[in-house]
N, C-alpha and C positions, 0 to 999 in steps of 0.2 A: 695819212689822209686827214685833212682838216676841213670841217664843214661848219659854216656859220649861218645861223637862222635868225633873222631879224635882230641881230646883235644881242640875242638873249641866251644862245646856247652854242658853246664851242665843244666839238665832239672829235675824239681821236680813238683809233683802235691800233694797237701795236701788232705788227706782222709777226707770224709764228715761223720758227725754223722747222724743218721736217723732223718728225718724231718717229720712234720705233714702236712697234706693237708691244703693249705691256707697260709703256711709260705713262706718266701722269702729265696732263696738259692743262694749262691755265689760260682761259679766255678772258682777256681784260678789255673792258669798255670804259674809257676815260672821258669825262666831260666836265665842263664848267658852265654854270648858269647863275643868273641873278634872279631866276624865278623859283617857284615852288615845284619840287619834284612830284610827278604823278605816278609814273611806273617805269620800270625797266623790263624789257622782254627780250630774251634770246631765242632766235629761230635757227633751225637747221634747214638749209635750202637743198632741195632735191629736184631731179628731173630737169636739169638745166635752168633752174630758177622758177619753174612754173608752180612748184609746191613749196610752201613754207610751213614747217612744222614747229610749233612752240615746244621748247624744251625746258625753259625756266622763266619764271615771272617774279618780280619783286614789286609789291603793291605798297607805295609809300603812304597812301591815305590810311591804311590799316596796319602798316608796318609788318606785313606778312610776306612770306615767300613760299613758293610751292613748285613742285616739278610737274610737268605734263607727261612724264614718261613712266608713271607708276606701273601700268600694266606691262610695260616692256622690261622693267626692272630699273629702279631709280639708281642712277649712277652719278648725277650731278650734285655738286655742293656749292652753295652761295658763300663765297669767301667774304666779300664786302660789297653788298648791294649789287654792283654791276659786274663783279668778277666771279666767273664760274670755273670750277675745277672738274675735269673729267679724268677719273683714275682708270688705269689699265685700259688704255685705248685699244680699239680693234680696227681691223682694216675697214670695217663697215662705217667707222666714224670719219673716214676720209671725206673731205668736201668743204663747201663754203658754209659759213655761219654769219648771221646778222644780229647786230645789237640795236634795238629800237629804244629810244629814250623819249619820254613824254613829260612836258612841264606845263604848268598853268601860265597863261599869258598874264603879264602884270596889269594889263588894261582891264581884263575881265576874267573872272575865275571860271567862267563857263567855256572858255576857249583853251584848247590844249595845243601847244606847239610840239611837233614831233621832229626828231632827227634820227638818222640811222647810219650805220657803217658796217662794213663786212670784212671778214678775214677768212683766208683759206687754210684749212688744216690738212697738211700732207702727212699721211700715215704710211710709213715704210714697213715692209715685212721681209726679213731675210729668208732665203730658201730654207725649207725645213727637211728636204730630202733630195739627195742626188744619187744617181745610179748609172752604171754603164752596162750595156748588153751588146751582144753581137747580133746584127740584123740577119734575118732569114736563117736562123739556126734552130735545132740541130741540122747540120748539112753534111753531105758526104765529102770525102777527100777526093780531090781532082788529081789523078795519077799522071795524066799526059798533057794537061793544059793549065796555064796560069789562070787564076780566077780573082775577081774583085772581092774585097773584104771591107765591111763597114762596121765601125763602132758607133753606137748611139748613146750619147750622154743626155740624161733627162734631169732637169732641175725643177723642182716643184715648190710652190708656196712663196715665191719671190714677188715683191712689189716695190719698186718697178722691176721690169725684167732684168735679171742679172746678165753679166757677160760671161761666156763660157769659152774655154780654150783647152787644147790638148797638149800634153807633154809625152815625150818618149824617152825612157831611161833618164828622166829628170831634166831633159832639155826641151825647151819650147819648140813646138813644131811650126814651121812656116807653112802656110797652106795657100792653095788656090781656091778662092771663094767662087761659088757658083750657086745658081738658083735651083732649089730642089724641084725636079720635074714632077709632073702629075703622074698618077698611077697608070694612066693610059700610055704615057711616054716612056715609062721605065721598062727596061729590058734586061736581058742577061748578058749583054755585051760588055766590052771594056768601058771604063769610065774615061773616055777620051774627051778632053776639053781643049778648044783652040787656045793657043797662046800659052800652053803648058810649058813650064820651065823647071829645071832641076831645083830642088829646094834645099835638101840637106845632103851633104856629101858624107855618105856612110860606106866606108870600105868594107868589102866582103870579109866576114869573119872566117879566115882560113882555118882556124882551129875548129870552129863549129862545123864548117863545110867538110873538113877532113873527117871529123868524127861521124858525120852523117853518111858520107860516101863509104866509110869503112864497113858499114853494115850491108853493103851491096856485094853480091857475089861477082866473080869475074865477068859474068855475062850480063850484069846489070840488074839481075833479079834481087829481090830483098832476101837477105839471109834470115834464117829462122833461129830464134833464140829459144832455148829450152830451159824452163824453170821448173824444178821439181816442187812437189808439194812440201810445205814446211814439215810435215810428219816424216818425210823421207830424207831430210838433211842429216848427213853424218860426217864425222871427221875421220882423219887417218887413225888407224888403230882400232876403230869401232867397226863392228860388222854391219854392213849395209842391210837395209830392209829387203827381205827375200819375198818376192811376190808369190801368191798362191799359184800352184800348177794350173789352176783353172783359168788364170788370167795371163795376158801377155806381159812381157817385161817392157812397160811403157810408162813414162811419167804421167801422173794424173793431170798435170797442167802443162800446156805447151804454149809459149808466147812467141809471137813473131811481130815484127814491126816493118812497115813499108814506107819508103820515102819516094818523093816524086821522081819521075824519069826525066825531068827537065830542071835546069838550073838557070835562074834569072840573075844576071850580074849587074844590071843597071841600077842606078840610084832610084829610090822610090819617089813618086810624085803623090802628094797628099791633097785631096780635094775636100773642101769644107763647106757645109751649108747648115743653116739653122732656121727653125720655125718658132713663132710665138703663138701660143694658144691661150687666149684670155679665159679666165674662170669666172664663175658667177660671184665669188666672194671678192673680186677685184684683183686677185693675184694672177700671175702669168706663168704658164708652164713653158719652159724653153727646151727644145729638143735640138741638139747639135749632132751633126753626122760627120765622121771622118772616114773617107774612102780612099783606098789605095790598092794596088795590085799586090796580092800576098806572095811572099817568098818564104816558104816553110823553113829553108835553111837559115835565112837571115832573121826571120821574125819569131822563130821558136824561142821561148824564154825571154822575149822582149817585154818590158814593163811600160804599159800605157796608163797615164793618169788623166783624169778630167778635173779641171779646177774651175771654180765658180767665184767670181768677184761680185760684190754687192755693196752699196753705200752703207747698209745697215750692219755689215760685218767688219770687224777690226782686222781680220785676216781671211784669205780665201778658204773656202771649203774644198775638200779634195776627196776623190775616191779613185782607186786604181785597180787594174787587172793585169795579170801576167798571162800572155798567150802561151799555151802549152799543148803539145800533142799528147794524146793518151799514151800511157806506158804499160798497157796490158791490164785488162780488167781482172780484178781479184774476185773469184767466184765462190759462192757458198751454196752447198747442196743440202736440202732439207727434205726428208730426214737424212741423217748421215749414213744410215744403213737401210737403204730402200728395199722393201720386200715386194713380191708380186702382188699387184692390186693397189699399192700405195699411190698417192698423188705426190709426185716429186716436183719440187721447186728449185730451180737454179737461179740464184740472184746475184747481181753485181754488187759487191761490197768494196767499193773503192778501187784502187789500182795497185799494181805490183810494186811500184815505187812510191814511197811516202807513207803517211799515216793512214789508218783505216778511215774510209769515208772522205779522203782528200779530194779536192775539187780540181777539175780540168776545165780550162776556159779556152775557147767557147765550149758550151755543153756538147758532149759527144752524142753521136747517133749510134745506138746499140742494135745489132742485127744478129739473130740466132739462126744457125743452119746445122743440119746433121751431116756429118762426113759420110759420103757415099750412101746417101739415102734421104728419104723425106722425113719430116717431123711426124710425130704420132698422129696429128690430125690430118695428115696428107699434104700439108703445105710445104713449099720448098724453103721458106724463111719466115721469120717473125721478128718484129721490132719491139723494143722496150727493154727495161732493165731487168726483166724477169721472164724466164721460160717455165711454163707449167706443163708437166706431163701427167695427165690424169690416168689413174688405174693402169700403171705400167705393166705390160705383159712380160713373161719370161724371155721373150724373143729380143727384148731391148738390152739384155745383159751384155755388157761389153761395148755398147754403142758409143760412138764418139760425137761430141757436140762442140761446135765452134761459136764463140761469141766474138763478134767483130765490133770494136769501138773505133769510131773515126770522127774527126772533125776537119775543118779546112787545113789544119797544120800537119796531119798525118793519120795513118791507119795502123791498127794493131789487132792481133788475134790472140785469143786464149782458147785452148782446147781442154776439154775435161771429159773423162770417161765415166759412164754410168755403170755401176756394178749393182746388180740385183741379187740380194741375198734371199735365203729362205727357200731355195729351190729344193723340192722334196726328193728324198732318197729313201730306198727300202733296203734295210739290212737283213740279209738272210741269216738264219741260225747257223751255227758252226756245222759244217758238213763233215761228219765223222764216219758216215756210212756211205753205202752206194747211193748215188744220186741218179735218178732216172729222169731224163728230159725227153719229152716227145713234143717237138716243135712243129706246129703247122706251117709257120713261116720262120724258119731258123734265123736267129740273130747271132752274128759272129761273136759279139761281146759276151752274151749269155752262155753260148756254147763253149767259148774259151774258158770262162770262169768255172763252168761246171766240169769240164774235162780236166782242168788243172787242179781242181779242188781248192781254188783260192777263196779265202774268207774275205768278206768286205761288202761294202754297199754297192748296190746296183741301181742305176737311175731308172726312173719310171719309164723313160723312153725305151729302155732296153727290155722292159717287162710287159710290153703291150700284148694283150690277149693272154696273159699268163695268170693263173690263180694258184695260190698256195694250198696244197692238199695236206701235207704233213711236214714234220721237221726234216724228213730225209727225201722228200719227193717234190718235184716241181712238174706238174702235169699240165700240158696245154690242152 
């Protein structure tokens, strides 16, 4: 831009290329004059040009320069009279700037001739955070009907707004774009869109399908897989763990996995929408949604990635998730030897397959139930990663609890049995003489032990209303 004022002042400002947050910017104000310089002032223009804020002044009369941003934190440096450097620019520095030059008129020293020019500083900021979540989760597994599934990719901190796209197993997904409906229009139905067309030809993975169907019994019900506790694993030639006579011969952990009763063989249709949410700092939050009809046989173990492109990035940012059905919760009981009156906690500690604390995506929904009974508080089920049984009574000894982990890709159960230790027993002294029993309410166990002269412990339940009188008599 070239401006000429009464043939005394030629004024130019060099345009600025876009800069990235953290870089140093130099604002140059070039002019030629045959008069005497009075001052040079730099302004920052805000609110659409209605407000001009001085940021730097050079006073030629006194040969001084000073910043007008002291209370804000001085960041400007005068390089050469009319050139100002802004180190480590921020998003807030984005906007127009003006340079005003004043000179004395040659005809009279009382008159000042002014000229000005402006330049726009564009500050870009790359996204600083991207994440992928599954919408409306945790959610249960649909056993009898296909359901929609949505991945939401959120990119924060970008200016201007970045472009977001999805890939599946490393391949770019072609999508059908649609406008995100309002909350009042959203429903639980299928994501049908007019003009929908097949996008990616994905043959059904026969191996994966066969593997899934192999876990169904001949009648179509899910087969139950039994996984013993690690403490009970043994090899050939070693004696297996012998359970106590007081407990049943049953594994402490039982795992079962359920698969859908339907098989969808059509190619998936992917629907894409995105929203831009401006932030107060000038950046834009972008939320991109990818929706399709989920097929657990086809989508289990599929790798989805969200990639973000931005002019301030030399290469795209990426985050990825692998869809996976739960593979049986791994349960930890505390204390390990529960006694009557203890508070018992049964906690999910990862899953049966993989490392301790491994993740399943999307986040599973955990539900606790008691087999053939209600929970201690009287409820039929409870949600969460932990089941708390407060002040367990002796009656809970041997009770079985089921933890169900499910997400839209599948459902799996783990059963564990509660063993309550420390149930009191009374040991009678050795019966070497005649034992006299006078039972008001005869108990067959006590009578049998007394008659046969058997030494050993008798449970409290067998000695109700019995008091010990001597080493050789039990009198009711």
